[in-house]
N, C-alpha and C positions, 0 to 999 in steps of 0.2 A: 829338520828344516835347514840345518847349517850347510849341508852338502849342496842343495839346489841353490841356496842363497849365494854361496861362493861361486858356483859355476856361472850364474847369471848376472852377478853384480858387475863384472867387467863388460859383459855384452850389452847390458842395458844402458851404460853410459855413452855408448856410441851415438853420434848424431844421426838424425833421420836421413837416410841415404836415398830415399825413394826418388826425389827430383832428379838426382844424378843418374840413378840406375835406369829410370824409365823415360828419360827425355826423348827417346826415339819413338815412343808410342803415343799416338793421339787418341786412341780408343782403348777400351778395356774388354777383356773377355776370359772365358774359361776355355781351356783347350786340353786335349788328351792325345797322345801319340797315335797316329793312324795305324801303326803296326803293333799297338799294345795287345790287340785281340782280334787280328784279322780273320781268324777262323770263325769267330762269332758272327761275322758278316754273313756267313753262309749257314748259320744255325737254323735248323728247321724246328717246328713246334715239337716234333717227336724228340729231337735232341734236347730241347728245353725241358720237357717232362722227364727225361732220363737223367738230368743234372742231379748230382748228389747234394743233399742238404743235411745239415746236422742240428739245426736249431730246435726241432720239435722234440726229439728224444735224446739229444746229445750223442747220437750215433748216426752214421751215414745211411741215407735211404733216398730213393728216387723222389724227386719233387712230385711227380704224378701220383705217387702212392703215399704221400704224407697225409695223415689223418688230422689235418688242421687247415685253417685259412692262411696259407703261406703264399707270399708274393716275393719273387727273387728279382732284385735289380742286378743284372749282369754288368761286367766291366764295360761291355759295349753300350748298354742302356745309359750308364753314367756318362760315358764319353760323349755320346750323341746328345745328351740332354743339355750340355753347356753349363752344368752346375759348377759353381765355384766352391761350394761347401757340401759336406755330407747332408746337412739339413735341407739345402736346396734340392739335392737329388731325391730326398724322401717325398717331395711334392708329387712324384710319379706314382706313389703307392696308393692303391684304393683303400679308403677307410682311414687313412692317417690325416689328421688335421695339423698342418704346418703353418704357423703364424709368425711372421717376422715382427719383433717388438721394437727393435732399433737397428742401427746400421750393422751391428755384429751379432745380435742375439735373436734366438728363435725359441718358440714353444712348440713341442711336438707331442701329440697325444694319439692314442688308439682307442676308439670307441668311447670318447668323452673324457671329462675331467681335465681339460686343458688349462692348467694353471701353473704358476711358477713353482709351487710346492705340492703338486698333486701326487707325485711319487707312485704312479701306477703303470709305468713303462720302464722295463729293464733294457738298458743299452749296453752291449758287450762288443768289444773290439779285440779279436784274437783271444777270446776267453777272459779278458780283463774287463771287469765291470766299470762303466763310466759314471755310475750313480754315486752321488755324494751323501753321506750319512748326516750332514748338517741339516738339510731342509728337503730331502727327498726330491732331488732334481738332477738334471744333467746340464752342465755348463757347455752349451752348444757353441759358444764363442771361441772355445779353445779345444773342442773335440774335432781334431783335424789330423790329417796325414797327407802324404803325397797321393792324390786321388787316383792316378793311373795304376798305383800299386794295389788298389782294392780289387780282389777277384770277384766278390759278389757281396751283396747285402741281403740277408734273409730277414724278412719282416713277417713275424707270426702275430696275427691279430687274434686276441683272446688270451686267456690265462696260460702262463707257462711256469707257474710256481712249483709244479710237481717235480721238475728237474732243475729249474733255474733258481728257485727259492723266492724269498720275500721280495716284494716290489714288482715282480713279473705278473701284475694283476690283470691289466687290460692288453698286454702285448709284450713282445720281445723283439728287439732289433739286434741281429747278430751280424756284425761286420767282420768279414774274413779277408785278410790280405794275401797277396801272392807270395809263393816261396821265392827266396832269393835266386834260386836256380832258373826262374822264369824271367828275370830282369837283368840279364847280362847286357852291358853296353851303357852308353851315356845318353842322357836326354837333357836339353836345356830349353826352358820356356821363358819368354819375357812378354809382357803386355801391359796395357793400361787403358784408362778411359774415364767415363763420367763418374760413376759410383766407385768402381774398382779403379782407384786413381793410378795404381801401379802394382804390379806383382811380378815375381820371378821365382823360378824353381830350378833346381839341378838335382839329377839323380844319376848315380853311377853304380854299376853292378859288375862283379867279376867272379870267376871261378878261383877257388883257393885250394891248391893241392889236388888230390884225386877225388876227394869225397865232399868237398865243401864249396859253398858259395856265400858271398857277402854283398850287401849293397848299403849305400848311405844316401841320404837326401838332405837338402837344405832348401827352405822356401821363406819368402817374406812378402808382405802385402801391406797396402795402405788403403783404407776405405774412407770415402767421403761421408759427411753427415747426411741424414735424411731431412725431411721437411715436416713442419707442423702444419696444422690446418691454416689455409690461406696463403701458404707458400713461405712462411717464416722459417728460417733455418733451425733445425733441431740441434740440441747440444750433444750430439753423439758423433761417432767416428771411431776408427780403430787402426792401430799399427800392430802387426803381429809378426814375430820371427820364430821359426821352428826348424828343428833338424832332428835326424834320427838315423838309425841303422838297423839292419836285420841280417842274421847269418843262419844258414841251414846246413846241417851236416848229416851224412849217412855214416852210421857207426859200424864197426867191424862185426858186431854181433847181430846186425840186422835192424837195430833201432835207429831212431832219428832224433836229433837234438836241434832245437831252435832257440836263438837268443835275439832279443830286440830291445831297443831303448829309444826314447824320444825326450826332447827338451824344448821348452818354449818360453817366450817372454813377450809381453805385449802391454800396450797402453790403450785405453779406450775411455769413453765417457757416455753418460746418459743423463736422465733427469735427476738422478741422485748425485751426480758429480763425477769427477775423474776416477777411473778404476785402473789399478795396476795389478797385473796378473803375471805369474811365472810358475813354472812347475816342470815336472818330468815324470817319466815312468821307466821301469826296466822289468823285463820278464825273461824267464828261462823255462823252456818246455822240453819234455822228453816223451817219446812214444815208441812202442814196439808192438809189432804184430807177431803173435805166437803161432796161430794157425788160422784157417779160414773162419772168419767171424769172431775171433778172439784177439783182443788187443788191450794194452794197458797204456795209460797216459798220466802224466803229472805236470803241474804248472805252478811256478812260484813267481809272484809279481810284487813289485813295490811301486806305489803311486804316491806322489807328493805334490802339493800345490800351495801357493800363497796368493790370496786375493785381498786387496785392500781398497776400500772406498773411504778416504780420509774423512774423519768426523762422522761417518755413518755406520761403517761395519768393517771388520777385519777378521780374517781367518787364515791360519796355517794348519795344514793337515798332512799326516802320513798314514798310509794304509798298506798293510802287509796281507797278502792273500795266498793261501796254499790250497790246491785242489788235486785230488786223486780220483781216477776213474778206471774201472775195468769192465770191459765187455766180454761176457762169456760166450763160448761157442754154443750153438744150438744144442739143446738137450731135448730130443723129441720135438714137441711142438713149442717148446719154451725157449726164449732167448732173453737172458737176464743182463741188465746193466746195473752196476752198483757204483756209488761214489761217496766221497767224504770231503769235507772242507773245513778250513779254519780261517777266520778273518780278524785281524787286529787293527783298530784305527785309533789314532790319537790326534787331538786338535789343541790349538792355542787360539783363543778368540780375543778380540779387542774389548777392553773395558771402557768405562767413562773416560773422556767425554763423548765417545761414539754413542750414537742414538740407539742402535740395535745391538744389544749385548746379550750374553748368556751367563746363567748362574747355575752351576759353577762356571768360572771363566774358562777352565781347561778340563777336558774329560777324555778318558780312554775307555773303549768298549771292546768286547770280544763276542764273536759269534762262532758257534760250532754247528756243523750241518752234516747230514747224510741223506742219501736217497737210494731207492731201489725201484727199478722199472722192469716189468716182465711183459714181453711181447708174446702172445699166444696165437699161433696160426691155426686155422680150422677151415673146413670145407675145401680141402685140397689146395690150400694156400690162397683161396679167393678172399678169405676174411682174416682180419687181424684184430686182436683185442689187447690194448695197452693198459696195464694196471700198474699203479705205482704211487709213491708218496715221497715227499721230502719232509724231513723233520729238522727243525732248527732251534737252537737255544740262543737267545740274545739277552743282553743285560737290562732291557727295558720291559719287555712283556713276557719273558720266560720262554717256555717251549711252545712252538707252533707246528701244527701239522698241515700239510697241503696235499691231500690225496687227489687223484685224477683217474678218469676212465675215458679211453678213446677207442671207438669201434670204427674200423674201416672195412669197406666192402667193394670188391672189383666186380662191377656188373658185367663188363665185357672188356675187350682189349682197349676200348676207347673211353669208357666212363668209369669214374671212381667216386664213391660217396663216403661220408663219414658223419659221425655224431660224437659228441663229447660232453661230459659232465666233470667239472673240476672246482676245487676250492682253492682260493689264493688269498694272501694277506699282504697288507702294506704295514710293515712294522714301524713303531714310533721312531722319531728322529730327535735330534737336539732341538729343533724348532718346536716340536710338540711338547717336549718335557721342560726345556730350560730357557726358552727365549724370554726376554724382558726388554723394556724400554727405559732408557735413562732420560729423565725429565730435564733436558737442557733448557736454559732460560728462554731461548728463542722459540721453543715449542710448547712452553708451559700453557699458554692461552689455548692452543689447539687441543692439547691433550687434557686440559683441565686438571693440572697437577701442580704440585709445589716444586719449584726449581731445586735440582739436586737429589730428588727422590728417585727410586727405582720402582717401576711398575711391572710386576711379573705377569706374563701371559701364558707361559707353558704350565703344564700340570703334571706332577709326578705320577698321577693316576691314569694318565692317558694310555689307552690300550690299542691294539692293532685294529685297523680297518679290515673288514673281511668281504669276500665276494664268493658267491656260489653261482657258477656260470653254466649255461646250457647252449649248445651249438649244433647246427646241422649244416652240411655243405655237400656240394657236388662239383666236379670238374671233369672236363672231357673234350675230346676233339670232335666237333660237329662234322668237320671235313678235315682233309689233310692240311688245309690252310687256316682253319678257324678253331681257336681254343676258347672255351667258355668256362667261367667259374662263378658259382653263386654260394654265398654263405649267409645264414641268418642266425641271430643270437638273442638270448635273453639273459641279462645279468641282474642278480639280486644282491644288493649291497646292504651291509649292516655295520653299525658302530662307526659311521662316518664322522669325521671331525666337525665339531660345532663350536660355537662360542657362547659363553654364559650370557652375554648381552651384546647389544649392537655398538657399544662404546669402544673407544680406542683402547681402554684398559681391560677389555673382556678376556677371560681365560679360555682354554681349549677343553672340550669334553668330547665324548663319543655318543652323541644323542641322535644323530640323524641316521635315517635309512632311506632306501630308494631303489629304483629299478632303472635299467637302461636296456633298450631293445632296438633292433634295426637289422640292417643287412648290407652287404656289399656285392656288387657284381662286376666282373671284369671280362673283357673280350680282347683277344689278341688275334689279329688277322695278318697273315704273311702270304699274300698271293704270289709273290715273286721274291727272289733272293735280294733284289735291290729295293724293295719297298716293304715297310711294316707299319701297322696301325694298331694302337692300343686305345681302347675306350673303357672308361670305368664310371660307376655311379655308386654312391653310398648314402644310406639314410640312417639317422640316429635320433633317438628320443631319450632324454634323461628326465626322470620324474622323482624328485625327492619328497619325502614324507616327514615334515617337521614334527617333533615331539609335542605332547601336550604341555601347555604352559610355556611354550617356546618364547624366549626373549631375543633370539638370534634372528634379526631381520635382514641379514646380508647373505648368509651361506646359500640358501635355497636359490635366490636369484643369480648369484655369482656362478654356482656350479651348473645350473640348468642353462644359463645364458652364455657360457664360455665356449661351447662347441656348436658348430653349424649342424642344422638338421639335414641339409642336402649338400652334397659335393659331387662334381662331375668333371671329367677331363677327357681330352682327346690328344694323343701323342702320335705324331707321324714322323717317319724318316724315309728319305728317298735318295738313293744314289743316282743323281740325274745324269751323270757322266762318269767315266772311269776314275776321274780324279776330283769329282765334285760330290759333296754330300749336303743335302738340305734337311733341316729338322724344324719341327714346330711343336709347341705345347700350348693348348688352349685349355684353361681350367676355370671352373665356376665354384665359388664358395659362398654359401648362404650367409645371411645376416647373423650377427651375434647380438642377442638382447642385452647382455651385460656390456656396458659401455656404449650401447647404441652404434655398433660397428655395422655399416651397411654391407649388403651383399656386393660382390664384385666379380667381374669376368676379366681375365687377363690372358695375354698372348706373349709367348717367348718364341723367337726365331733364331736360327743359327745357320751358318753357311761355312763349310770347310773346303779349302782348296789345297790339294796336295801338289804343291809347286814342283817339287822334286821327290824322288823316292824317300828322301830323308828329311824333307822340309815341309811343314804344314803351316798354312795361314788360316786362322779361324776368326770369323766375324759373327757377332751375336747382338741381339737386342732383347731386353727383358722388360716385362710390364709395359708393353707397347700401347695398350688401349687407353690408358689414363696417364695424365702427367703425374698423378700421385693418388694413392688410396690407403686408408688404414686397414690393418689386419687384426689388431688386438689393442686393448687398453682403453683408457678413459680420457676424456677431455679435461683440462685444456692443453695439457702437455703431452699429447699422444703423437709419437712420430708416425709419419705416413711414408709408405714405400713409394719410391719415385721411379720414373722411367729411366732406363740406362742402356747404353751401348758400349761395347768393348771389343777389343781385338787382341790377338796374341800370335806370336810366331814360335814354332817349335822346331828344334834341330836335333836329330839323332845321329849318333855315330858309334862305331865299335871301339 
């Protein structure tokens, strides 16, 4: 913890600079360089289906022949969306429920279980897991990077534990950034507005020697507070500063080396009080292609963070992760992929008088893993059968197996179908095993406890939650301009987390089971190179089965009522003139029974003007149909998302 603390202690003492930096901006917005991916402006649907993805089997394959419900957000999709964060960009993905909980935080879930500690969605950025072992969640408020450097975001809806391991239960989000060789030159962006009060970013890339490239970026932002019901100001808001670098090298033996690092520091607030966050990560990767279809890769990463809510909770964590993978060349009809990994994580948590504590206060855990995947081709290559399993050993539940089977079939050159059966687990966390409440005097009456006592909630006997999932899907080109995809699924859950009773001092058990079922459909229509339209719809039903003699009166309603049954969206972009681009996103999200969150329909609009070949102006409005609306949480202190407008100016030079 001392390294990051030393690096950020000087930085965090700096006064807030945003009023000075953004005095020239009267609005706020997201913007991405017009030249970041110009060739994608001309991308046909055939090109899109030929795009290589790696998230399904951890080896490159065309999107059109991936035997899973995969949706890819390209760099152009993100740029046109006007998203200011990765979480905002994920609103474009069919089947994902993205709910903003305060000015800086989001909850993101695939196929249900959208809660702050659901732990059923694995999020990976350049191979580094963003999952925290403390409470099985992702800190979306600090999962950030320079967005124009993202090459694509692969979203796999459905289990991915066979290759990604524990916690890839209902889906995997694989974020892939661009090589430093593709980001030569300088880009400066400044902007500001109503909710995004001010932001700035700078990215510089250059060639180093004959075989290397390097880039670095720095960015900062300040967000305004949201509002509570009735228009009262919410006690949230955020200031975040972040920087990082990446280098890519071609080695003399034909291999490639990649190094990257990020560091961030921020201050925010919510209904729990002020939050101080700081952290960073560093990664080193190596890969080499030996022959056609055969390659080896290795990655070593270190992730560290410090999150403090004074008087409520505190955590410092360091995680070391090592992964090895080898793809063998085809042997007859078989193509094998094998891998192994080791993860070590250590934390220091706050004790009394913090309300949320952990016993023991500090803990270190280790995880060993390995996987094997065999792709078997048959019927002259029209069919594929993926068989494999991941095996992991962790300090909480011991050894876990996650086998899977995926069958793909190419009906003709236009249509491809798949079916899958897989097992996935959500392994226990510190929250499940060790969490407790300290009975502070001010909470004694609420908790019904004696001041100064500790109320244990976690259980050392808590085991992994499990899923057995079934899926069918089809995708294809109805015409040269129209792409359709449909996926249906049935999920059978067991050993879900429950509580011994409904009181504040109830402990955790594995007594619930249940099912989830539904489907997602997506349509991409590109009748002209200057116009595109995406439409999507998803349906979801979650039905939990309480155990006999159940005294838990909260879990069933919370889980079943935290994800919308229906979601739909319509995303359009139009190059209305050579230097003008208009975008829109209309989305509908059904009501949430938990918290009595009403259904809402919202509209985002964007307009980009390329003033000069190297200068862009971007104007945008978000949530334009309502002055404010809630997306998650319970009254009376539930923040509501408000209407916002923003603008930015981007300048590029060599």
